[in-house]
C-alpha positions in Angstrom: 0.0 0.0 0.0 3.0 2.3 0.0 4.1 2.0 -3.6 4.0 4.6 -6.3 4.0 3.5 -9.9 4.7 5.5 -13.0 2.1 4.4 -15.5 2.3 4.6 -19.2 -0.5 5.8 -21.4 -1.3 2.1 -22.1 -1.7 1.6 -18.3 1.3 -0.6 -17.7 3.6 0.1 -14.8 7.1 0.8 -16.0 8.8 1.6 -12.7 8.0 1.2 -9.1 9.5 3.0 -6.1 8.7 3.7 -2.4 5.9 6.3 -2.1 6.5 9.4 -0.2 3.0 9.0 1.2 3.9 5.8 3.1 7.6 5.5 3.4 9.0 5.5 7.0 11.2 3.5 9.3 8.2 1.4 10.3 8.0 0.0 6.7 11.5 -1.5 7.1 10.4 -3.5 10.1 7.4 -4.9 8.2 4.8 -2.7 9.9 3.4 -0.5 7.2 2.2 2.8 8.5 -1.3 4.0 7.9 -1.5 6.3 4.9 -4.0 9.1 4.2 -4.3 11.0 0.9 -6.1 14.4 1.0 -7.3 15.5 -2.5 -7.4 19.3 -2.6 -5.2 22.0 -1.0 -7.7 24.6 -0.2 -8.4 25.5 3.4 -10.6 22.5 3.8 -8.0 20.0 2.6 -5.2 21.6 4.5 -7.3 21.6 7.7 -8.3 18.0 7.2 -4.6 17.0 6.8 -3.8 18.9 10.0 -6.6 17.3 12.0 -5.6 13.8 10.8 -1.9 14.3 11.6 -2.7 15.7 15.0 -5.1 12.9 15.9 -2.8 10.2 14.6 0.9 11.4 14.4 2.1 8.1 13.1 -0.1 8.4 10.0 1.6 9.4 6.8 -0.5 12.1 5.2 -0.1 13.6 1.7 -2.1 16.5 0.3 -2.5 16.6 -3.5 -3.2 20.0 -5.0 -3.7 20.5 -8.8 -2.6 24.1 -8.9 0.7 25.7 -8.0 -1.0 27.7 -5.2 -2.6 26.5 -1.9 -5.5 28.0 -0.2 -8.4 27.7 -2.7 -10.5 30.9 -2.6 -8.3 32.5 0.1 -5.5 34.7 -1.2 -3.5 37.8 -0.5 -1.9 40.1 -3.0 -0.2 43.5 -3.2 -2.4 46.4 -4.5 -1.1 50.0 -4.3 1.9 48.9 -2.3 0.0 47.2 0.5 -1.0 43.6 1.1 -4.7 43.0 0.9 -7.1 40.1 0.8 -8.1 39.0 -2.7 -10.7 36.6 -1.4 -12.7 36.3 1.9 -11.5 38.8 4.5 -13.2 37.7 7.6 -13.9 34.6 9.7 -16.9 33.9 11.9 -15.5 34.5 15.4 -18.4 33.1 17.4 -17.9 29.7 15.9 -14.7 28.3 17.3 -13.3 25.9 14.7 -11.5 28.3 12.4 -10.3 30.9 15.0 -9.0 28.0 17.2 -7.1 26.6 14.2 -5.7 30.1 13.3 -4.3 30.3 16.9 -3.0 26.7 16.7 -0.9 27.5 13.5 0.8 30.5 15.0 -1.4 33.4 14.1 -3.0 34.1 17.5 -1.3 37.5 17.9 -2.5 38.6 14.5 -6.2 37.9 15.1 -8.1 41.2 14.9 -11.7 42.3 14.9 -13.6 44.8 12.7 -13.4 48.4 13.9 -17.0 48.9 13.0 -19.9 46.5 12.5 -22.3 49.0 11.0 -23.3 48.7 7.4 -25.8 50.1 4.9 -28.1 49.0 2.1 -27.9 51.0 -1.1 -31.6 51.1 -1.9 -33.4 53.3 -4.3 -30.3 55.5 -4.7 -29.7 56.1 -1.0 -27.5 54.5 1.6 -29.9 53.3 4.3 -28.5 52.1 7.7 -28.8 48.3 8.0 -31.9 47.6 10.1 -31.3 45.9 13.5 -33.6 43.2 15.0 -33.6 40.7 12.2 -32.2 37.2 11.4 -30.7 37.2 7.9 -33.1 40.0 6.9 -36.2 38.5 8.5 -37.5 40.8 11.2 -39.1 39.9 14.5 -41.0 43.2 14.2 -41.7 44.7 10.8 -41.4 48.3 12.2 -37.5 47.9 12.3 -37.7 48.1 8.5 -39.0 51.7 8.5 -36.7 53.8 6.3 -35.8 50.8 4.0 -39.2 49.8 2.8 -41.7 52.0 1.0 -44.8 53.0 2.9 -46.8 50.3 1.0 -44.1 47.7 1.7 -44.0 48.5 5.4 -47.8 48.3 5.6 -47.7 44.9 4.0 -44.9 43.7 6.2 -46.9 44.5 9.3 -50.2 43.0 8.0 -49.4 39.4 8.7 -49.3 36.2 6.6 -51.1 36.1 3.4 -54.0 33.6 3.3 -52.5 30.5 1.6 -54.3 28.8 -1.2 -55.5 25.2 -0.8 -52.9 24.1 -3.4 -50.1 25.8 -1.5 -51.1 24.3 1.8 -51.1 20.8 0.3 -47.7 21.4 -1.3 -46.2 22.8 2.0 -47.5 19.8 3.9 -45.6 17.5 1.6 -42.4 19.6 1.4 -39.4 18.9 3.6 -37.8 22.2 2.7 -38.7 25.6 1.3 -36.9 28.5 -0.4 -36.2 31.4 1.9 -37.6 33.9 -0.4 -41.1 32.4 -0.7 -41.2 31.6 3.0 -40.5 35.2 4.0 -42.6 36.8 1.3 -45.7 34.9 2.5 -45.4 36.6 5.9 -43.9 40.0 5.2 -44.5 40.6 1.5 -42.1 40.7 -1.5 -40.4 44.0 -0.7 -38.8 42.6 2.5 -37.2 39.9 0.4 -36.1 42.2 -2.4 -34.7 45.0 -0.2 -33.0 43.0 2.7 -33.2 39.2 2.5 -31.9 39.0 -1.1 -28.9 41.3 -0.6 -27.9 39.5 2.6 -28.1 36.1 1.1 -26.5 37.3 -2.0 -23.6 38.5 0.1 -23.1 35.0 1.5 -23.9 32.7 -1.5 -24.1 35.0 -4.5 -27.4 33.3 -5.0 -31.1 34.1 -5.1 -33.5 34.0 -2.1 -36.1 32.2 -4.2 -33.8 29.3 -4.6 -31.8 29.1 -1.4 -32.8 26.4 1.1 -34.3 27.5 4.5 -32.9 24.4 6.1 -29.4 25.0 4.8 -29.2 28.8 5.1 -31.3 29.6 8.3 -31.6 26.3 10.2 -32.7 28.2 13.3 -36.1 28.8 11.6 -36.7 25.2 10.6 -38.7 24.4 13.8 -41.0 27.3 13.1 -41.5 26.1 9.5 -42.2 22.6 10.6 -44.6 23.6 13.3 -46.3 26.4 11.4 -45.3 29.0 14.0 -45.5 32.5 12.6 -42.0 33.4 11.4 -42.0 36.8 13.1 -42.7 35.2 16.4 -39.9 32.7 15.9 -37.5 35.4 14.9 -38.5 37.5 18.0 -37.7 34.4 20.2 -34.3 33.9 18.6 -33.4 37.6 19.0 -34.5 37.5 22.7 -32.4 34.4 23.3 -29.4 36.0 21.7 -29.9 39.1 23.8 -30.2 37.0 27.0 -27.0 35.2 26.2 -25.3 38.5 25.8 -22.2 37.2 24.1 -19.7 40.1 24.3 -17.3 38.6 21.7 -17.2 40.1 18.2 -19.1 38.3 15.5 -16.2 38.3 13.1 -12.5 38.2 13.1 -9.8 38.9 10.6 -6.0 38.4 10.4 -3.5 41.3 10.3 -2.0 41.2 6.8 -5.1 39.4 5.5 -7.1 36.2 6.1 -5.3 34.9 3.0 -2.3 34.3 5.2 -4.1 31.5 7.0 -3.7 28.8 4.4 0.1 29.5 4.1 0.5 29.3 7.9 -1.7 26.1 8.0 0.4 24.5 5.2 3.6 25.4 7.0 2.2 23.8 10.2 1.2 20.7 8.3 4.6 20.3 6.8 6.3 20.8 10.2 4.2 17.9 11.5 5.4 15.7 8.6 2.5 16.2 6.1 3.7 16.0 2.5 2.1 18.6 0.2 2.3 18.0 -3.6 1.5 21.1 -5.6 0.7 20.9 -9.3 -0.4 17.3 -8.8 -3.9 16.9 -10.1 -5.6 13.7 -9.1 -7.5 12.4 -12.1 -8.7 9.0 -10.9 -9.7 7.4 -7.6 -10.5 3.7 -7.4 -11.1 1.2 -4.7 -8.5 -1.6 -4.2 -8.9 -4.7 -2.1 -7.3 -3.0 0.9 -7.5 0.7 0.3 -7.4 3.3 -2.5 -5.5 4.0 -5.7 -5.0 7.5 -6.9 -3.8 8.4 -10.4 -2.3 11.9 -10.7 -0.4 13.9 -13.2 -0.5 14.1 -17.0 -1.3 11.0 -19.0 2.1 10.4 -20.5 3.7 10.3 -17.0 0.7 9.4 -14.9 1.6 8.4 -11.3 -0.3 5.9 -9.2 -0.4 6.2 -5.5 -2.0 3.8 -3.0 -3.4 4.9 0.4 -5.4 3.3 3.2 -7.8 6.3 3.3 -8.8 9.3 1.2 -10.4 12.6 2.0 -11.9 14.3 -1.0 -11.7 18.1 -0.4 -12.5 19.6 -3.8 -15.7 21.3 -5.2 -18.7 19.4 -6.3 -17.9 18.8 -10.0 -14.3 17.4 -9.6 -15.5 15.5 -6.5 -18.2 13.9 -8.6 -15.7 12.9 -11.3 -13.4 11.3 -8.7 -16.2 9.4 -6.9 -18.0 8.2 -10.1 -16.7 4.6 -9.8 -16.4 4.2 -6.0 -19.5 6.0 -4.9 -21.8 6.7 -7.9 -24.7 7.8 -5.8 -22.6 10.4 -4.1 -21.1 11.5 -7.4 -24.6 12.0 -8.9 -25.6 14.2 -6.0 -22.4 16.2 -6.1 -22.7 16.8 -9.8 -26.1 18.4 -9.2 -24.8 21.1 -6.9 -24.5 24.4 -8.9 -21.9 27.0 -8.3 -21.8 30.8 -8.7 -18.9 32.8 -10.1 -17.9 36.1 -8.7 -15.3 38.8 -9.1 -13.8 41.2 -6.5 -12.5 44.6 -7.5 -10.1 46.2 -5.0 -9.2 49.9 -5.2 -6.5 51.7 -3.3 -6.5 55.5 -2.9 -3.8 57.7 -1.4 -6.4 59.6 0.5 -10.2 59.5 0.4 -13.2 60.2 2.6 -15.8 57.5 2.9 -19.2 57.4 4.6 -19.3 55.9 8.1 -19.6 52.1 8.4 -18.0 49.1 6.9 -19.7 49.2 3.5 -23.0 48.5 1.9 -25.1 45.8 0.3 -27.1 46.2 -3.0 -30.6 44.8 -3.7 -30.4 43.1 -7.1 -33.9 44.6 -7.9 -32.2 48.0 -8.3 -30.2 46.7 -11.3 -26.8 47.9 -10.2 -23.6 46.5 -11.5 -22.1 45.6 -8.1 -23.8 43.5 -5.3 -21.8 44.9 -2.4 -18.9 47.1 -1.4 -16.7 47.0 1.6 -14.8 49.9 3.0 -11.9 47.7 4.0 -9.6 50.4 5.5 -12.5 51.6 7.7 -13.4 48.0 8.7 -9.9 46.9 9.5 -7.5 49.0 11.6 -4.4 47.3 10.2 -5.3 48.5 6.7 -6.0 52.0 8.0 -2.5 52.1 9.5 -1.1 52.1 5.9 -2.5 55.6 5.5 -4.3 54.6 2.4 -8.0 54.0 1.6 -9.0 50.5 0.5 -12.4 49.8 -1.0 -13.6 46.5 -2.4 -16.6 45.8 -4.6 -18.1 42.4 -5.6 -19.7 41.5 -8.8 -21.7 38.4 -9.9 -24.6 36.3 -8.9 -25.7 32.7 -9.7 -26.3 32.2 -13.4 -25.7 35.9 -14.1 -22.3 35.8 -15.8 -22.5 38.4 -18.5 -20.9 41.1 -16.4 -18.1 38.7 -15.5 -17.2 38.4 -19.2 -16.0 42.0 -19.3 -12.2 42.8 -19.4 -10.7 43.7 -16.0 -10.4 47.4 -16.8 -14.0 47.7 -17.8 -15.2 45.6 -14.9 -13.2 47.8 -12.4 -14.4 51.0 -14.0 -18.1 50.0 -13.8 -17.7 48.8 -10.2 -15.9 52.0 -9.2 -18.6 54.1 -10.9 -21.3 52.3 -8.7 -19.3 52.9 -5.5 -18.9 56.6 -6.4 -22.6 56.9 -7.1 -23.6 55.1 -3.9 -21.3 57.2 -1.6 -22.5 60.5 -3.1 -21.1 63.6 -4.7 -19.9 64.9 -1.3 -17.5 61.9 -0.8 -13.9 62.5 -1.8 -13.2 59.4 -3.9 -10.8 60.4 -6.7 -8.8 58.2 -8.9 -7.2 55.1 -7.3 -3.5 54.8 -7.3 -3.9 51.1 -8.1 -6.7 48.5 -8.6 -7.0 44.8 -9.0 -9.7 42.4 -10.2 -9.8 38.9 -8.8 -12.0 36.4 -10.4 -13.3 33.3 -8.6 -14.9 31.1 -11.2 -17.3 28.6 -9.6 -16.4 30.0 -6.2 -19.6 29.6 -4.3 -21.8 26.4 -4.1 -25.6 27.0 -4.2 -27.6 25.6 -1.3 -30.8 24.9 -3.2 -34.0 23.7 -1.7 -33.3 20.1 -0.5 -29.6 20.7 0.0 -29.5 19.3 3.6 -31.1 16.1 2.4 -28.7 15.9 -0.6 -25.7 16.2 1.7 -27.1 13.4 3.9 -27.4 11.2 0.9 -23.9 12.0 -0.2 -22.5 11.2 3.2 -24.5 8.0 3.4 -23.1 6.8 0.1 -19.5 7.9 1.0 -19.7 6.2 4.4 -20.5 2.9 2.7 -16.9 2.9 1.5 -14.3 2.3 4.2 -11.6 4.8 4.4 -13.4 7.5 2.4 -14.6 11.0 3.5 -15.5 14.3 2.0 -15.3 17.9 3.2 -15.5 21.4 1.9 -17.8 24.3 1.2 -20.3 22.1 -0.7 -21.7 20.5 2.5 -22.4 22.4 5.7 -21.6 26.0 5.0 -19.6 28.3 2.7 -17.7 30.2 5.3 -14.2 29.5 6.6 -15.4 28.3 10.0 -17.8 25.9 8.3 -15.1 24.6 6.0 -12.8 23.9 8.9 -15.6 22.2 10.8 -16.3 20.0 7.8 -12.6 19.1 7.6 -12.5 18.2 11.3 -15.5 16.0 10.8 -13.9 14.2 7.8 -10.7 13.7 9.8 -12.6 12.2 12.7 -14.4 9.8 10.3 -11.1 8.6 8.9 -9.1 8.3 12.1 -11.7 6.7 14.3 -11.6 2.9 14.7 -12.6 0.9 11.7 -12.5 3.6 9.1 -9.0 2.9 7.8 -7.6 -0.3 6.5 -4.7 -1.7 8.4 
């Protein structure tokens, strides 16, 4: 199980040598060490490798990453002479998995929190302060939406649930899940969805409220959906419970120098523990063997076969589906059905500029703007403000809306900046940037469509039927960094616990 073969295009082994994945002193004494292959070098794959190695130090762990770069959708780069995030810039702080791992890999002293948590909604041409007293845009009391909704919309929001038709009642009785948009619109009217729920969900998933699953996106409201409890009453109870808990810790955290530093620190910690990381090594095939797994990686003329006792697949839905097609066809079919949204981030650096108060703004798609959100990064993060420059980010792209992403970088950046200027108003000093950068994340965000939770359960059931196989990543339990790390931890536990790896 610890051999690597160089395979010709005809499929015959021409040479055989000891594999880096399994070679150790134990192999010389006849006791072959356990071997784990992790496919994917994003934050999920690196975290999975770290958790496996920590739980079982004797295990030989190898990470296979197809690109030259580690970290997946997390990255830093220099724009205007300063280092900035080119992907996600914050971590959910009140969920411990990611921030605990950040501390464990040596970045504890660089953990920081936003200087401001206030944000706005750019609605009908004005920046309106983000309402308080809601759960993902769903209010416990419709009156908190005054100022954001029209008079008619506010009246509808306070009027109560619309009387459902007999056909809808029958459909809801048979449904295990529901789209967030329809669920909220029934109680509060369409304007609440369009003006608040949609931009908030779009900021997380780059998707659409009328397609995103309530069970997956807002699980706290599932009991109300199942019981028929009015959603505003359920939200009010959730808000009251949160107030009673009085958690003083900040909701989000960042890393001085950028959250994109996290994968590099994690990779360095993995290698210090003995994990082998193979960059530019695309795994093309994964098949079951009598006592483990066989991975084929690299270009066809010089394909390389590696055997391992266990495998963690930590790549997005489509490549995971291709890899699992033979070993777990049921899981592969479900993974192939998960759609992804592509997005682009335009970052602008100014020598000096005045911005409105707050961390930025969201944009309702119903207004037809080019951007879907903007972050005033140097207002939000003190470490960026210390540079003396002003940093602004704008995001573009929603699920199945790709026309704007086909534009050249310069045009995309110009259109995004024009929206930011319009939103912030003529009185804002936002001149020409000294530098800008456009980062594209093709297929970056999985869409949690109605039925997603049940789909993930079916995937895991099919995967669990294969000893020594686990999956993790953003496609399963959450798209944020904390959720990805938690997914990796779960996969590592499944692999390292008794009976999950061949011996």
